[in-house]
GUMAR-766827 format. One record per atom (N, C-alpha, C): x, y, z. Coordinates in steps of 0.2 Angstrom, whole numbers, padded with zeros to 4 digits, always signed. Atoms other than C-alpha are relative to their C-alpha. Layout:
N
XYZ...
***
This chain:
183
-0002-0001+0005-0527+0838+0336+0005+0005-0002-0006-0003+0000-0511+0846+0331-0001+0007-0006+0000-0008+0007-0507+0862+0321+0001-0001-0006-0004-0001+0012-0503+0863+0301+0004+0005+0000-0004-0002+0000-0488+0868+0301+0002+0004-0008+0000-0004+0009-0490+0873+0283-0002+0005-0001+0006-0004+0001-0498+0889+0279+0000-0002-0006-0001-0002+0007-0504+0887+0264-0009+0000-0004+0006-0003+0003-0516+0896+0258-0001+0001-0008-0003+0000+0008-0521+0897+0240+0002+0005-0005-0004-0006+0002-0519+0915+0237+0006+0002-0004-0005-0004-0002-0502+0919+0243+0004-0004+0001-0008+0004-0005-0484+0911+0245-0001+0000+0005-0002+0000-0010-0481+0919+0259-0008+0002+0006+0008+0001-0005-0495+0918+0274+0005+0002+0006+0001-0002-0006-0494+0926+0291-0004-0005+0006+0004+0002-0006-0499+0915+0306-0004+0006+0006+0004-0003-0003-0511+0925+0315-0005-0002+0007+0003+0003-0006-0519+0921+0335-0005+0003+0002+0005-0006-0002-0535+0928+0338-0003-0005+0007+0003+0000-0006-0543+0929+0353-0007+0003+0002+0007-0003-0002-0558+0939+0354-0006-0004-0005+0007-0001+0004-0573+0943+0341+0002-0002-0006-0002+0005+0007-0563+0934+0327-0002-0007-0001+0001+0007-0001-0565+0918+0333-0005-0004-0002+0005+0003+0001-0577+0906+0327-0006+0001+0006+0005-0003-0003-0594+0909+0335+0001+0005+0001+0001-0007-0008-0592+0927+0340+0001+0006-0007+0003-0006+0005-0596+0945+0328+0002+0001-0007-0005-0002+0008-0581+0946+0317+0002-0005-0003-0002+0008+0003-0578+0930+0314-0002-0002-0008+0004+0000+0008-0590+0932+0296+0005+0005-0004-0008-0004+0005-0572+0943+0291+0005-0007+0000-0002+0006+0003-0564+0926+0292-0002-0003-0003+0002+0005+0001-0575+0916+0286+0000+0002-0009+0000-0006+0007-0575+0928+0270+0010-0003+0000-0010+0000+0004-0555+0925+0269+0001-0008+0000-0001+0007+0001-0556+0906+0272-0007-0002-0008+0001+0003+0006-0567+0905+0258+0003+0001-0005-0005-0002+0007-0557+0915+0245+0005-0001+0001-0006+0004-0001-0543+0906+0252+0005+0002+0002-0004-0003-0002-0537+0919+0258+0001+0000+0008-0001+0002-0008-0535+0910+0277-0003-0008+0001+0001+0009+0002-0535+0891+0281+0001+0002+0009+0000+0003-0006-0539+0886+0300+0004-0003+0003-0005+0002-0002-0523+0881+0309-0004-0004+0008+0001+0007-0004-0529+0872+0326-0004+0007+0007+0002-0002-0007-0535+0879+0346+0011+0001+0003-0008-0001-0004-0517+0886+0356-0002+0004+0004+0001-0002-0005-0515+0894+0368+0007+0004+0003-0005-0003-0001-0501+0909+0375+0006-0004+0004-0006+0002-0007-0483+0903+0382+0002+0003+0006+0001-0006-0007-0483+0918+0392-0007+0000+0001+0006-0003-0006-0497+0924+0405+0000+0009-0005+0001-0006+0006-0504+0941+0394-0008+0001+0002+0004-0003-0005-0516+0951+0402-0006+0002-0007+0008-0002+0010-0534+0949+0388-0005+0003+0007+0006-0004-0003-0548+0962+0398-0006+0000-0008+0006-0004+0002-0564+0970+0390+0003+0006+0001+0002-0008-0002-0564+0988+0389-0005+0002-0005+0004-0003+0001-0576+1000+0380-0007-0007-0006+0006+0006+0003-0594+0987+0374+0003-0003-0001-0006+0004-0003-0584+0973+0381+0006-0001-0007-0010+0000+0004-0570+0973+0366+0003-0003+0004-0007+0005-0004-0556+0960+0370+0005+0006-0003-0006-0002+0000-0540+0968+0372+0005-0004+0002-0005+0003-0004-0525+0958+0374+0006+0004+0001-0008-0005-0001-0510+0968+0380+0007-0003+0000-0006+0001+0002-0494+0967+0376+0004+0001+0005-0002-0003-0009-0489+0967+0396+0003-0008+0001-0002+0007-0002-0481+0946+0396+0002-0002+0007+0000+0002-0006-0482+0940+0413-0001+0004+0005+0002-0006-0003-0490+0953+0421-0004-0002+0005+0002+0005-0003-0497+0949+0437-0010-0001-0001+0007+0003+0005-0516+0942+0435-0002-0001-0007+0002+0003+0006-0515+0938+0419+0003-0007-0003+0000+0008+0000-0516+0922+0412+0005-0002-0009-0003+0005+0003-0510+0909+0399-0006+0000-0004+0008+0000+0003-0526+0913+0385+0000-0006-0007+0002+0007+0006-0532+0902+0371-0004+0003-0005+0004-0004+0006-0537+0907+0356+0000-0006-0005+0003+0003+0006-0540+0901+0336+0008+0003-0003-0003-0003+0004-0524+0901+0324-0002-0001-0006-0001+0000+0007-0523+0903+0307+0007+0001-0004-0005-0003+0005-0513+0906+0292-0003+0005-0003+0004-0005+0004-0519+0922+0283+0007+0003-0008-0003-0004+0006-0513+0929+0265+0000+0008+0002-0003-0007-0002-0505+0946+0263-0008+0004-0001+0005-0002+0001-0523+0950+0257-0003+0000+0004+0004+0003-0005-0531+0942+0270+0003+0004+0006-0001-0003-0006-0522+0951+0282+0001+0010+0000+0001-0009+0001-0523+0970+0276-0008-0002+0001+0009-0002-0001-0543+0967+0277+0001-0001+0006+0000+0000-0007-0539+0961+0296+0003+0006+0003-0006-0009-0004-0526+0976+0300-0004+0005-0002+0004-0007+0003-0539+0988+0291-0007-0002+0007+0008-0002-0004-0556+0980+0304+0004-0001+0008-0003+0001-0008-0543+0978+0319+0003+0008+0001-0003-0008+0001-0537+0999+0315+0006-0002+0003-0008-0002-0004-0518+0997+0318+0000+0008-0008-0002-0006+0000-0517+1011+0305-0003+0007+0005+0004-0004-0003-0528+1022+0317+0001-0002+0011-0003-0001-0007-0517+1016+0335-0006-0003+0003+0004+0003-0007-0532+1005+0342+0003-0007+0000-0003+0004-0001-0524+0991+0340+0008-0002-0005-0006+0002+0004-0507+0983+0335+0004-0005-0004-0001+0008+0002-0501+0966+0326+0007-0001+0001-0009+0001-0004-0482+0960+0336+0001-0007+0002+0002+0006-0001-0477+0944+0338-0002-0003+0006+0003+0004-0005-0484+0931+0350+0004-0005+0002-0001+0007+0000-0477+0912+0356-0007-0002+0002+0007+0006-0002-0492+0901+0357+0003-0007+0000-0003+0011+0001-0491+0880+0357-0010-0001+0001+0004+0002-0001-0504+0871+0353-0005-0004+0006+0003-0004-0010-0519+0869+0369+0003-0009+0000+0002+0006-0001-0517+0848+0366+0008-0001+0002-0009+0001-0003-0496+0847+0369+0002+0001-0008-0004-0002+0008-0483+0851+0354+0003+0004+0004-0005-0005-0001-0471+0863+0354-0002+0005-0002+0003-0008+0003-0471+0881+0351-0003+0000-0006+0002-0001+0008-0478+0887+0335+0004+0004-0002-0001-0007+0000-0467+0901+0328-0003+0002-0005+0000-0007+0005-0467+0917+0318-0006+0001-0002+0007-0001-0001-0486+0919+0327+0001+0007+0000+0001-0007-0004-0492+0938+0329-0007+0000+0002+0007-0004-0002-0508+0944+0336-0001+0010+0002+0003-0004-0004-0517+0959+0340-0001+0004+0005+0002-0003-0005-0515+0968+0354+0000+0007+0002-0001-0009-0001-0519+0985+0362+0004+0001-0001-0005-0004+0001-0512+0998+0356+0003+0002+0009-0005-0003-0007-0495+1003+0368-0003+0005+0002+0005-0008-0003-0505+1021+0371-0005+0000+0003+0005+0002-0006-0515+1014+0382-0001-0006+0002-0001+0006-0002-0510+0996+0386-0002+0002+0007+0001+0000-0009-0506+1001+0404-0008+0003+0003+0005-0003-0004-0521+1011+0409-0004-0003-0001+0005+0005-0001-0531+0999+0402+0001-0008+0004-0005+0004-0004-0522+0987+0413-0004+0001+0007+0000-0004-0008-0525+0998+0428-0010-0001+0000+0006+0001+0000-0542+1000+0423-0005-0006+0001+0004+0005-0003-0548+0983+0425+0000-0006+0007-0003+0005-0005-0542+0979+0439+0007-0003+0001-0004+0005+0000-0528+0969+0435+0000-0006+0001+0000+0007+0003-0537+0955+0430-0004+0000-0006+0002+0001+0004-0538+0946+0417-0003-0006-0002+0003+0008+0001-0547+0931+0408+0004-0004-0004-0005+0004+0007-0539+0917+0400-0003-0002-0006+0005+0001+0008-0553+0916+0386-0005+0004+0001+0005-0006+0002-0565+0928+0377-0006-0006-0002+0008+0003+0002-0581+0917+0379-0005+0003+0001+0006-0005+0001-0597+0920+0377-0003+0003+0007+0002-0004-0009-0598+0926+0400+0004+0003-0003-0003-0006+0001-0585+0938+0393-0002+0004-0004+0003-0004+0004-0595+0944+0379-0004+0004-0001+0004-0004-0003-0609+0948+0387+0000+0005+0001-0001-0007-0001-0614+0964+0383+0004+0002-0007-0005+0002+0006-0602+0964+0366-0006+0007-0002+0003-0004+0005-0608+0981+0356+0005-0001-0007-0002+0004+0005-0606+0977+0339+0002+0006-0001-0006-0004+0000-0596+0991+0331-0007+0006-0005+0004-0005+0003-0611+0998+0320-0006+0002+0006+0002-0003-0004-0621+1000+0336+0002+0007+0005-0005-0005-0007-0609+1012+0346+0000+0007-0003+0000-0004+0000-0612+1029+0348+0008+0002-0006-0008-0003+0005-0601+1037+0330+0003+0007-0001-0002-0008+0001-0600+1056+0336+0008+0000+0002-0007+0000-0004-0581+1050+0345+0003-0005-0006-0003+0005+0002-0569+1037+0336+0001-0006+0003+0001+0008-0005-0566+1020+0343+0007+0004+0007-0008+0000-0006-0547+1026+0351-0003+0008+0004+0002-0005-0005-0559+1043+0359-0001-0005+0004+0003+0004-0006-0569+1030+0368+0003-0007+0004-0003+0005-0006-0556+1019+0374+0003+0005+0004-0007-0004-0007-0545+1033+0382-0008+0001+0004+0005-0005-0005-0564+1039+0389+0001-0006+0004+0000+0006-0002-0566+1021+0393+0004+0002+0005-0007-0002-0005-0547+1021+0403+0000+0003+0004+0001-0003-0006-0550+1036+0411-0008-0002+0006+0004+0002-0005-0564+1032+0420+0000-0004+0004+0000+0003-0006-0568+1026+0436+0000-0008+0002+0003+0007-0002-0578+1011+0437+0004-0005-0004-0006+0009+0001-0574+0992+0434-0003+0000-0007+0004+0001+0004-0579+0984+0420-0006-0002+0000
***
């Protein structure tokens, strides 16, 4: 299956290609948002991709996945995920989910290519764990990452509504990275 290079969301003439690697993928808890965006014409599935470079993909607190913007770090892998063309309205909803205004994640460029071969896809962005904690998250993971966030890696994932509400997610991240034990 090739990657559609046309960004053909119905609701906007300008779309952004978003590489999803965790809970926004099909079969995971936050994919309901992506399904909603597809139904409203604010997202289009473009195919399965993997990163051109190796990146650390780790699990943080509550088995939440984090892609860390530390290309080619020792112990990292080419990461497999899904590519979507997303309208500006859809992007606002994804940014809210990912907490970009609260320094949970940051949306930055990434190079990906179709899993079944083909040329790199340009103009793609991904939600990386925020730079303020990325290196500590990598150290906390034992500098070992995953190539894919799958059923095994997601085992033990805790949905947002089921997490303690007395701390912000950023505070929960900081507690996690400052603890000594492994994942």
